[in-house]
C-alpha positions as CSV (number, residue, x, y, z in Angstrom):
1,M,4.8,0.7,-19.6
2,L,3.8,-2.9,-19.0
3,Q,1.4,-4.4,-21.5
4,S,-1.7,-6.2,-20.2
5,P,-1.1,-9.9,-19.9
6,P,-3.8,-12.3,-21.1
7,P,-6.5,-13.1,-18.5
8,S,-5.1,-16.6,-18.0
9,A,-1.8,-15.1,-16.7
10,L,-3.5,-13.5,-13.7
11,S,-4.6,-15.6,-10.7
12,L,-5.9,-14.4,-7.4
13,P,-4.4,-15.8,-4.2
14,T,-6.8,-17.3,-1.7
15,A,-5.6,-15.7,1.5
16,V,-8.0,-13.2,3.0
17,P,-7.8,-10.8,6.0
18,S,-7.8,-12.5,9.4
19,T,-11.2,-12.7,11.0
20,T,-9.9,-13.9,14.3
21,E,-10.3,-11.7,17.4
22,A,-7.4,-9.3,17.5
23,T,-4.9,-9.8,20.3
24,P,-3.8,-6.6,22.0
25,A,-1.5,-4.7,19.7
26,A,2.1,-4.1,20.9
27,V,2.9,-0.5,21.7
28,V,5.0,1.6,19.3
29,D,7.4,2.7,22.0
30,P,10.5,5.0,22.2
31,A,12.8,2.0,21.7
32,L,11.2,1.2,18.3
33,D,11.1,5.0,17.4
34,S,14.9,5.1,18.1
35,K,15.6,2.1,15.9
36,I,13.7,3.4,13.0
37,N,15.2,6.8,13.3
38,G,18.7,5.2,13.6
39,I,18.2,3.4,10.3
40,I,17.1,6.6,8.6
41,D,20.0,8.6,10.0
42,A,22.5,6.0,8.8
43,Y,21.6,6.9,5.2
44,P,21.7,10.7,4.8
45,E,22.3,10.4,1.1
46,Y,18.6,9.4,0.6
47,Q,15.3,10.9,1.4
48,I,13.5,8.4,3.6
49,G,10.0,8.6,5.0
50,V,8.4,6.0,7.2
51,A,4.8,5.8,8.6
52,L,3.5,3.2,11.0
53,L,-0.2,3.0,11.9
54,D,-2.0,0.6,14.2
55,V,-5.0,-0.8,12.3
56,S,-5.9,-3.7,14.6
57,T,-9.0,-2.4,16.3
58,G,-10.4,0.5,14.3
59,A,-7.4,2.7,15.2
60,E,-6.9,3.5,11.5
61,S,-8.3,6.9,12.0
62,G,-5.7,7.8,14.6
63,K,-2.4,9.6,14.0
64,A,0.3,7.6,12.3
65,H,3.8,7.5,13.8
66,E,6.0,9.4,11.3
67,Y,9.8,9.2,10.8
68,G,12.2,11.0,8.6
69,V,10.7,12.9,5.7
70,E,7.0,13.8,6.4
71,E,6.5,15.8,3.2
72,P,4.9,14.3,0.1
73,F,6.9,12.0,-2.2
74,E,6.0,11.1,-5.8
75,A,4.0,8.1,-4.8
76,A,4.7,6.1,-8.0
77,S,2.7,2.9,-8.2
78,T,1.7,2.8,-4.5
79,A,-1.1,5.3,-5.4
80,K,-2.7,2.5,-7.5
81,V,-4.4,1.3,-4.3
82,L,-6.2,4.6,-4.0
83,A,-7.4,4.4,-7.6
84,A,-8.6,0.8,-7.0
85,E,-10.5,1.9,-3.9
86,A,-12.1,4.8,-5.8
87,Y,-13.2,2.5,-8.7
88,Y,-14.7,-0.1,-6.3
89,H,-16.6,2.8,-4.6
90,L,-18.1,3.8,-7.9
91,V,-19.2,0.2,-8.5
92,E,-20.8,0.0,-5.0
93,T,-22.7,3.3,-5.7
94,G,-23.9,2.1,-9.1
95,A,-21.8,4.5,-11.1
96,A,-19.6,1.9,-12.6
97,S,-19.4,-1.9,-13.2
98,L,-16.7,-4.5,-12.9
99,D,-18.0,-6.0,-16.1
100,E,-17.8,-2.9,-18.3
101,P,-15.0,-3.0,-20.9
102,L,-12.0,-0.8,-20.3
103,G,-9.6,-1.2,-23.2
104,A,-9.5,-4.8,-24.3
105,Y,-10.6,-6.3,-21.0
106,P,-13.3,-5.8,-18.4
107,A,-12.7,-3.4,-15.5
108,S,-12.3,-6.4,-13.0
109,F,-9.3,-7.6,-15.1
110,Q,-7.8,-4.1,-15.2
111,L,-8.1,-3.6,-11.5
112,Q,-6.3,-6.9,-10.8
113,A,-3.6,-6.2,-13.4
114,M,-3.1,-2.7,-12.0
115,I,-2.4,-3.9,-8.5
116,Q,-1.0,-7.4,-8.9
117,Q,1.1,-6.8,-12.0
118,S,1.5,-3.0,-11.5
119,D,0.3,-2.5,-15.1
120,N,0.5,1.1,-16.0
121,D,-1.9,0.8,-19.0
122,S,-4.5,-0.6,-16.6
123,W,-3.9,2.3,-14.2
124,S,-4.4,4.8,-16.9
125,L,-7.7,3.2,-18.0
126,I,-8.9,3.0,-14.4
127,M,-8.1,6.6,-13.6
128,D,-9.7,7.8,-16.8
129,A,-12.9,5.8,-15.9
130,I,-12.9,7.5,-12.5
131,G,-12.0,11.0,-13.7
132,Y,-9.1,12.9,-12.3
133,Q,-11.1,15.4,-10.3
134,E,-13.4,12.7,-9.0
135,L,-10.3,10.7,-7.8
136,S,-9.0,13.8,-6.1
137,D,-12.4,14.4,-4.5
138,Y,-12.5,10.8,-3.3
139,A,-9.1,11.1,-1.7
140,G,-10.3,14.2,0.0
141,S,-13.2,12.3,1.5
142,L,-10.6,10.1,3.2
143,G,-8.8,13.2,4.6
144,V,-6.0,12.8,2.0
145,Q,-4.7,15.5,-0.4
146,Y,-4.0,13.9,-3.8
147,D,-3.6,15.4,-7.2
148,P,-3.5,12.7,-9.9
149,E,-1.4,15.0,-12.2
150,T,1.5,15.2,-9.7
151,N,0.8,11.8,-8.0
152,T,2.1,12.8,-4.6
153,L,1.3,11.5,-1.2
154,T,2.9,11.6,2.2
155,P,3.9,8.3,3.8
156,A,1.3,9.0,6.6
157,D,-1.5,9.6,4.0
158,M,-0.6,6.3,2.3
159,A,-0.8,4.5,5.7
160,H,-4.3,5.9,6.2
161,I,-5.3,4.8,2.7
162,L,-4.2,1.3,3.6
163,G,-5.7,1.4,7.1
164,R,-9.1,2.5,5.9
165,L,-9.1,-0.4,3.4
166,Y,-8.1,-3.0,5.9
167,S,-10.7,-1.8,8.4
168,G,-13.6,-2.5,6.0
169,S,-14.8,1.1,6.5
170,L,-14.5,2.0,2.8
171,L,-15.8,-1.0,0.8
172,S,-18.1,-4.0,1.2
173,A,-16.6,-7.1,2.8
174,A,-16.4,-8.9,-0.5
175,D,-14.7,-6.0,-2.3
176,T,-12.3,-5.4,0.6
177,T,-11.3,-9.1,0.4
178,Q,-11.0,-9.0,-3.3
179,L,-8.7,-5.9,-3.3
180,L,-6.5,-7.1,-0.5
181,S,-6.2,-10.4,-2.2
182,T,-4.7,-8.8,-5.3
183,M,-2.1,-7.2,-3.0
184,Q,-0.5,-10.6,-2.4
185,N,1.8,-12.7,-4.6
186,T,2.4,-9.6,-6.8
187,N,5.0,-9.3,-9.5
188,D,7.5,-7.9,-7.0
189,E,7.8,-9.4,-3.5
190,T,11.4,-8.3,-2.8
191,L,10.7,-5.3,-0.6
192,I,8.6,-5.5,2.6
193,P,7.3,-9.1,2.0
194,A,10.9,-10.4,1.8
195,A,11.7,-9.2,5.3
196,V,8.7,-10.3,7.4
197,P,9.0,-13.4,9.7
198,A,6.9,-16.5,9.1
199,G,3.3,-16.1,10.2
200,V,2.9,-12.5,9.3
201,T,0.6,-11.9,6.3
202,V,1.5,-9.0,4.0
203,Y,-0.8,-7.1,1.7
204,H,1.2,-4.5,-0.2
205,K,1.8,-2.3,-3.2
206,Y,5.3,-1.3,-4.2
207,G,6.3,1.7,-6.3
208,E,9.5,2.2,-8.5
209,L,10.0,5.2,-10.7
210,D,13.1,7.2,-11.5
211,G,14.6,7.9,-8.1
212,E,11.6,6.6,-6.1
213,L,11.6,3.2,-4.5
214,H,8.6,2.6,-2.1
215,D,6.6,-0.1,-0.5
216,A,3.3,0.3,1.4
217,A,1.9,-2.7,3.3
218,I,-0.5,-4.0,5.8
219,L,1.3,-6.5,8.2
220,D,-1.2,-8.8,9.8
221,K,-0.7,-11.6,12.3
222,A,-3.6,-13.2,14.3
223,G,-5.6,-10.0,14.0
224,T,-2.8,-7.7,15.1
225,A,-2.3,-5.4,12.1
226,Y,-0.2,-2.4,11.2
227,A,0.1,-0.3,8.1
228,L,3.8,0.2,7.3
229,V,4.9,2.6,4.6
230,V,8.5,3.2,3.6
231,Y,9.1,5.8,0.9
232,T,12.7,6.3,-0.4
233,K,14.2,8.7,-2.9
234,G,17.6,8.7,-4.4
235,E,19.2,10.3,-7.5
236,D,18.3,7.3,-9.7
237,L,17.5,3.6,-9.5
238,G,21.2,2.6,-9.3
239,S,20.8,2.6,-5.6
240,V,17.9,0.2,-5.5
241,P,19.9,-2.6,-3.9
242,E,21.0,-0.4,-1.0
243,R,17.5,1.1,-0.6
244,T,16.0,-2.4,-0.7
245,N,18.2,-3.2,2.2
246,I,16.9,-0.1,4.1
247,I,13.3,-1.2,3.6
248,H,14.3,-4.6,4.9
249,Q,15.9,-3.2,7.9
250,V,12.9,-1.0,8.8
251,T,10.5,-3.9,8.2
252,Q,12.6,-6.2,10.4
253,V,12.8,-3.9,13.4
254,V,9.0,-3.2,13.1
255,A,8.1,-6.9,12.9
256,D,10.5,-7.8,15.8
257,A,9.0,-5.1,18.0
258,L,5.3,-5.5,17.2
259,F,4.7,-9.2,16.4
260,Q,6.8,-11.1,18.9
261,G,4.5,-13.0,21.2
262,T,1.4,-12.7,18.9
């Protein structure tokens, strides 16, 4: 597990979600479907699940486009976004505080460390403060089945978790901006963020554990935004370089199809 860094080691980026009027979102068409499926089919030795959800104009409640494995994966650290949403919800309902001590630091520090540094000690403290049943119940209120003991999510569920956050329908504007800001300039920008073209903003949370290598992101350009989740599973982490390349390929075809001309 990562140990909590001192408070001075963490700094929030200043970027915030776009407030410009969204341009019409590009259509996820059969050509893009074919390209994503082609990438997945080229690597039968891995389990690969991809979800793509338009979140530009309140469409986050719609059905995600799903490719490859649609069943739950062990979500690894991508589920930390759900825990952060649940804790901020408790703060907004008066059941918790960002200033209350969790471990050696206040809750606000632990939330930032959990997302930006992927600190597992912070994650444990946050989940304990929420309560496992309460976290599961909160996920259920979003239409998501989640058991903290098994930590499993489908790619589509993760896309909806991101989409609801980005839409502002879960948290106050200030808390939404705060949480999204921690999902930038993280301690690992080598997956989805490394494959997007200039001008596309990325808010993401990666996950890496045993055979799991995942990234879950919001891609945003000029108000056009999509949730993109790529979950991959291999026998072990020895295949990380190849699966990193798979995540890059999926990201590139999605960005080329959906953000050209925006």
